C-alpha positions as CSV (number, residue, x, y, z in Angstrom):
1,M,9.2,3.1,-3.1
2,L,5.8,1.0,-4.8
3,F,6.3,-1.0,-2.5
4,A,8.0,-0.2,0.3
5,N,5.3,-0.5,2.9
6,K,1.6,-2.2,3.8
7,I,-0.3,1.5,2.8
8,N,1.7,2.1,0.1
9,K,0.4,-1.4,-0.8
10,F,-3.1,-0.7,-0.3
11,R,-2.9,2.0,-1.9
12,T,-1.0,0.8,-5.2
13,F,-3.6,-1.9,-5.4
14,G,-6.7,1.1,-5.5
15,L,-4.6,2.9,-8.5
16,L,-4.4,-0.5,-10.7
17,F,-8.4,-0.7,-9.2
18,I,-9.1,2.5,-11.1
19,F,-6.7,2.1,-14.0
20,L,-8.8,-1.7,-15.1
21,G,-12.1,0.4,-14.0
22,F,-10.9,2.7,-17.0
23,A,-9.6,0.3,-19.6
24,A,-12.9,-1.9,-18.8
25,M,-14.8,1.0,-20.4
26,Y,-12.4,1.7,-22.9
27,L,-13.3,-2.2,-24.1
28,G,-17.2,-0.6,-24.3
29,F,-15.8,1.3,-27.4
30,L,-15.1,-2.2,-29.3
31,W,-17.6,-3.6,-29.0
32,P,-21.1,-1.4,-29.7
33,S,-23.3,-4.2,-28.2
34,L,-22.3,-4.5,-24.8
35,H,-21.1,-0.9,-24.7
36,S,-23.6,-0.9,-20.9
37,L,-21.8,-3.8,-19.9
38,F,-18.3,-3.1,-20.3
39,F,-19.8,1.1,-18.2
40,L,-21.3,-0.7,-15.7
41,L,-18.5,-3.0,-15.2
42,G,-15.7,-0.1,-15.3
43,L,-17.9,2.0,-13.0
44,I,-18.3,-1.0,-10.8
45,V,-14.8,-1.0,-10.5
46,I,-13.7,2.1,-11.0
47,L,-15.9,2.3,-7.2
48,G,-13.9,-0.4,-5.5
49,G,-10.7,1.2,-6.1
50,V,-12.1,4.7,-4.8
51,G,-13.8,2.3,-1.8
52,I,-10.4,1.1,-1.1
53,Y,-8.2,4.5,-1.3
54,F,-11.4,5.6,1.8
55,W,-10.3,2.4,4.2
56,T,-6.7,3.2,3.5
57,G,-6.9,7.0,4.7
58,I,-9.2,5.3,7.5
59,L,-5.9,3.1,7.9
60,S,-3.1,5.4,7.7
61,M,-4.9,7.6,9.9
62,Q,-5.2,5.4,12.9
63,A,-1.6,3.9,12.2
64,V,1.0,4.4,15.0
65,Q,3.8,7.0,13.8
66,I,7.4,6.2,14.9
67,E,10.9,8.1,13.7
68,C,13.0,5.8,11.7
69,P,16.6,4.4,13.0
70,K,18.1,4.4,10.3
71,C,17.0,7.1,8.2
72,G,15.9,9.2,11.1
73,R,11.9,10.1,9.4
74,T,8.6,9.7,10.6
75,T,6.9,6.9,9.1
76,K,3.2,5.1,9.9
77,I,3.2,1.8,10.6
78,L,0.4,-1.0,10.2
79,G,0.4,-3.7,12.9
80,K,3.1,-5.1,14.5
81,M,5.6,-5.3,11.8
82,D,6.5,-2.9,8.7
83,Q,8.3,-1.9,6.3
84,C,9.7,1.8,6.5
85,A,8.0,4.1,3.5
86,Y,11.7,5.2,2.8
87,C,13.9,3.1,3.4
88,K,12.7,0.1,3.5
89,V,13.8,-0.9,6.8
90,Y,12.0,-3.8,8.4
91,L,10.4,-1.9,11.4
92,S,8.9,-3.8,14.4
93,L,6.7,-2.4,18.0
94,D,7.3,-6.0,20.1
95,P,11.4,-6.2,20.7
96,K,10.8,-10.0,20.1
97,H,9.9,-9.2,16.5
98,A,12.0,-6.8,15.8
99,P,15.0,-8.1,12.8
100,K,17.7,-9.2,14.2
101,D,20.8,-6.3,12.7
102,T,23.7,-8.3,11.2
103,A,26.0,-4.8,10.6
104,Q,26.8,-4.3,13.7
105,P,30.6,-6.2,14.3
106,P,30.6,-9.0,16.7
107,S,32.0,-8.8,20.2
108,A,35.9,-8.9,20.8
109,E,35.0,-9.9,24.1
């Protein structure tokens, strides 16, 4: 579920930036002469992660909510195609981009 849909991918990327910023700040303790440089670098990276979270929140509020046909839960879609946040099935708003459902047996005509 970590990389289920586009919104979760953006959130994971923002969280990674925050962790990298903290790691850069801790590296400053290894080299006391470069402490200020690592602190500023870590602060900039953390602010970048916060910016990504803010941007993802704006995208999430504008995303289209639909009900997943497989699991029946409400999920959000960014763009024309995205995955369900819960069951990872591909969903589409455009019928020509809809994935082919191979679970149905062929007709007996």
